[in-house]
N, C-alpha and C positions, 0 to 999 in steps of 0.2 A: 504494500500500500504506500503510495507516494505521500510526502509530507503535506502537499497541497490538498489532496483528497482527505487526509486525516483531519486537517483544519476544518474543512467544510462539514465533515461528519460530526466533529466535536461541536460546531456551532449549531448543527441541526438537532442533535439528540442529547447533547451534554457529555462532558468528559467522563463522568462516572458511568454513564450508560455505555459509552464506547469501550471503556476498559473492561466492564463486565462482559460485553459481547465478545471481546477478543479472548477473555479468559474462559469463555464457554459457560458463564453463569447467568442466572436470571437477573433482570433489572429489578432493583428494589422498588416496591410500590410505596406511596405515601402511607404512613401509619394511620389507621382509623382509631376509633375510640377503644379504650381498654374495656374488658368485660365489666369491671366494676363501674366504670363510667356509664356504659350502656345500661347496666342494671339500675343505677341511680336515676337515670333519665326515665326509664320505663316505670319504676315505682312512682316517680313524681307525676308522670302522665296519668296513672291510675288515680292517684290522690286528687289530681286536678279535676277529675270528673265529678268529684263530690264524695268520694269514698273516704271515710274518716281515717282509717289506718291501713297501712300496707307493709308487709314484710316479705322478703324474698331471699332465697339462698340457692346458689348454683355451685355444683361440684364438678370439677374437670377431670380429665383422664388421669392426671397425676395426683388426684385427691385434694388439690388445692380448692379452697372454698372462697366464694365471694358472697357477701351479704349486703343488703341495702334495706332501709326502712323509710317510710314517709308518713306524714300525718301525725295523729295523736291516738293513744290507746284509750283515752277517756275524754269525751267532749266537755265534761264538767270541770275536771282538774287540769286538763292540758298535758297530762302525763305522756311522755314520749313512747312510741312503739318499741317494744323489745324485740330484738332479732331472734331471741330464744323463747318467745311467748308461745303458750299453748293455745290451741284452737280446736274446735270440734271437727273431727275427721269426716263426718257425714258419709256420703256415698263412696268415698275412696276406700272405706272399709269393705266394700264389696270385693275388692281385689284380695284382701285378707281372707275372706270367706272362700272365694274361688280357689285360692292357693291351697287351703286346707282340703277342700273337696278333691282336688287333683292329687294331693299327697295320699289321700285315702284310696283313690283309684290305683295309684302306683303300688299300694300295699295290698291290693285286691280285696279291700274291705267294702267296696261298692263299685258299680259300673256307671259310666256316664249314660248308658242306655237303659239303666233301671228306670222304671216309671215312678212317679210320685206315689201312686197307690201302693206300690210294692213296699215302700218305707212308711207311708202315712195313709193307711187304708181308711177310706171314708172321709178324709179331710177335704179333698178337692172334689166337690160334686154339687150339683144343683144349678139351675138356670143355664144349662148347656155346658157347664164346666165338668171336665171328666179327667180325673187324675190317672186313669188307666191309659190315657193317650198322650200324656205329657212326660217327657224324660228329664233327668237331671241336667243333661246337656242343654236342653231348651230353657230350663230355668236360669242356668248360668249365662246364656246368650240373649236373654229377653226375647225368645222366639216362642214362648209357651202360649201366648195369647191371653194369659190371665190378666184381667183388668187391674190397673193400679187404683186403689181406693183408700189410701191411708188418710187419716184425719189430718187437718191442717188449719192454719189461720190465715185470713186475708185482710183483716182489719185489726187496729189496736185493741178494740173491745174483745175480739175473738182470742187474741193472744193472751190477754189477762184472764179470760175465762178458762182457757184450755191448757195453759203452760205447764201445769202440774198434773195433768191427767196421765194415768198409767194404764197401758193396754198390754195384755198378755198376747203372745204370738198368735195363738188360736183365735183370739178376738179379731186381730187384724186380718187374718185369712178369711174369717167369716164375713167381714165387711166386703171383701172382694167377691165372695161367693154370692152375695146378694145381687150381683150384676152379671149380665151375660158377658162372655169373653169377647175379646177383640174380634173384628170381622175377618179373621183368617184362621185356618186350621193350624194346630201346633207344628212348628217347624217351617211354616210357609209364609211368614211375615215377621215384622219386628216392631215391638212396642215396649218401651221401658216399663219395667214392673218391679217396684220395691217389694211387692207381695211375693214375687218369685224368690227373693233372697230371704224373706222371712221363712219360707218353706225350706230353703237350703239350710238355714240354721237349725230347723227342727230335724232335718235329715241327718245332719252332723251329730246331733245329740243321740238320735236313734242308733247310728252306726258305731258310735264310740262310747256311749254311756256318760259322756261329759258335755256340758253346755258348750256351744260353739266358741264363746269368748274364752273359755278355759283351754280349748284346743288351739286357738290362735296364740294364746300366751305361751303354751308349752312348745308348740311346733315352730313358731316364727319369732316372737318377741324375745324370749329368753336366749335361744341360740344366737341371735344377731345382736344381743345386748341393747335392744331398743327399750331402754328404761324410761323414756319420755313418752311412750305410747301406752295409754292406760284405758281400761274399760271402767266407766263411771257408773254403770247400772242405772238406777233411778235417781242419782244425785243431780240436782239442777245446777250445780256449780262446776267450775274448772279449777285445776291447780294453778298456783301463781308461779311466774307472772303470766297474765293474759290480758289481751285487749278487751274492752267492753264491745259487745256485738250489737250492731244497730240494723234495723230494718226500715227502709223508706217505703211507707205505704202511700204517700202522696204528698203534695205541697203542705208543709207545716206538720207532717205526720211522720217524723223520724222518731222511732221508739227504741229504747234500750231493751233488747230481747235476750240478754245474756242469761237471765234466770229462767230456765225452763228444763223440763225433762224431755229428751227426744222421743217422739211418738213411738218409734220402734226402738225401745231402749236396749233390746238385745243386740241389734245390728248397728244402730247409729249412735250409741253412747260412747264411742271411742274419742279420746282426745290425743293429740300428738303435737309435734313441733316440726318445723321445716327440716331440722337435722334428721330426725327419725324417718320422716316420710321420704326424703332423698335416699337414705340408707336402705330402707325397705325396697323401694323400686329398683335400685341398683342391684341388690342381692337377688331379686327375682329375675331380672333380665340377664344377669351374668351366670345364671344356672346354679346358684347356691341353695335354692329352696325346692326346686323341682327337677326330676330327671329330664333329660333332653326330650323324651317322648311326650311327657305331659306338658312341658313348656311349649312344644310345637303345637299341641292341641289347643292350648290357651291362646295361641296366636293365629288360629284359623278364624277368619273374620267374615262377617256378612255386613251389607250396607245398613246404616241406621235409617230411621224414617225421615221423610222429607222435613217434618217439623224440627227434628233434632239436627238435621243438616245445617240449619240456620246457626246453631251454636257451634257445631263441629263440621265445618265445610269439608266434604269428601271423607268424613269420618266413617270408620267401620268398627264393628264390635266383635271382639273375640269372646273368650270365657272369662268375664270379669276384667277385661282390658279393652281400652279404646285405641285404635290405630289412627293416627292423623298425619297428613303430609307436612313436610318441612319445606320452606321456601328455598332452602339451599340444596334441595334434592333428598330423596329418600323419605322415610317416615319415622315417627317416634311413637312411644307407647305411654298411655296415661290413664287416669281415671279421676276426674274432678269430683269435688264434693261441695255441697251447699246445704247448710242447715242452721237455723237459729241465728241468722245474720252473718255467719262465717261462710265465705266463698273461697274455695281453694282450687287452683289449677296446678298441674304438675306435668312432668314429661321426662322420659329417659330414652336415650338412644338404644337401638336394637341390641348393641353389645353391652349395654349397661355401664358404659364408661363415662358418659356425660349426662348429668341430670339437673333438674331445676324444679323448684316449688315456689309458688307465690300464694300467700294467704292474705285475704282481705277481710277486715272486720266490719264490713257493712254490705248489705245486699240492697242494691238499688232496683228493686223489683216492682216499682210502682207503675212503670210503663215498659212496653216491649223495647222501645228505643234505648231507654236507660240500661236495661238488662243486656242488650246486645253490645252497647258501648263498653260496658264493664267487661263482658266476656271477651270481646275482641281485643281490648287493651291488654288483658291478662294473657291471652293467647299469643299476642305479639311478643310479650316478655319471654314466654317459654321458647318461642321460635328463635328469637335473637340469642338466647342463652345456649340453646342446643346447636345452633349454627356457628357459634363462636369458634375461633381457631382458624378461620379462613383468612385470606389476604387482607381483609379490611377490619379485622378485629384482633386485638391483642389481649393476652391475659395479664399483662403488666399492670401492677397497681391493685391486684386483687387483695382483699383483706380476709384473713382467716379468723373465724370465730369459733 
């Protein structure tokens, strides 16, 4: 290369780029935001929607953790949000239940093709419901057609009237049996059913002789050292520290709904932290909790309903796991939870090496637009965190807690 040509090239693409090209190396790209910078921006975005408190934690392939918080844990005192605060796990506990069921299958203590009637004779019947035609697999995947009819509150008055009501599992199933099933045959459609997981808890107890929460403790929490994940039973409180949970019912109707007994106390009374939820999801996806055969079954998915697609675009449901696409390519696994003002989204890459959890202590459920805004902002945080490590994102500056 002549010196004149070298000069022209240097002017055109820069001396550093020229030297890199001659050395056969890639040209360095401008550094983008660090992971912790992006995380702080994302939690601030969620808070700016009107969500009172937000905490998030991301764990990378090397185990390094980044945490960020925004807002307040208490609108009365202004107490800051703790990055290690407890929150109600809500429907994320379905993944705990599904993991135990698949462990039992691996031990030949039950089969996914067993019918509900085999384990719980006479429990699912009436108004077109038929437990002889519904399998354990269909309960796990929300393809049973059993209608969801758990009690709930839609106004501040209903919250105050119902917050300490206690329902036995059989009572919750009976509420669903008072209605006809969904308009598809078992295995031929998809409709989210909390009642299906009430039945799975009952089947676990039949198969093991122990309540489902005790099996979860023995099989998952203790082996993994998840001592910040606890079953609270019929207690209406949470361990400290925790943010107060708020529900937005409408303009001027923001209510502190922390004090309540989850309606399905057997299944939904779990509390956890962002640390433990990350660790559980990573252990599940990297194969520490299930044999390869059972984990593969868990990841066999079907499309979710059109209504749920609004929350989980292109989402698919496995056995207690949701598969969602990443903007950077590929997919991730998750199971969000929302109950009593706490809304939590999470995600883990297919190999279990990168994970993220964001917990919000306010549910803006007064309008569909507010709900979707909150959901989309939290989903964006998960996507950014799991796509980190590309050319435009740096892990530098991550803080470990």
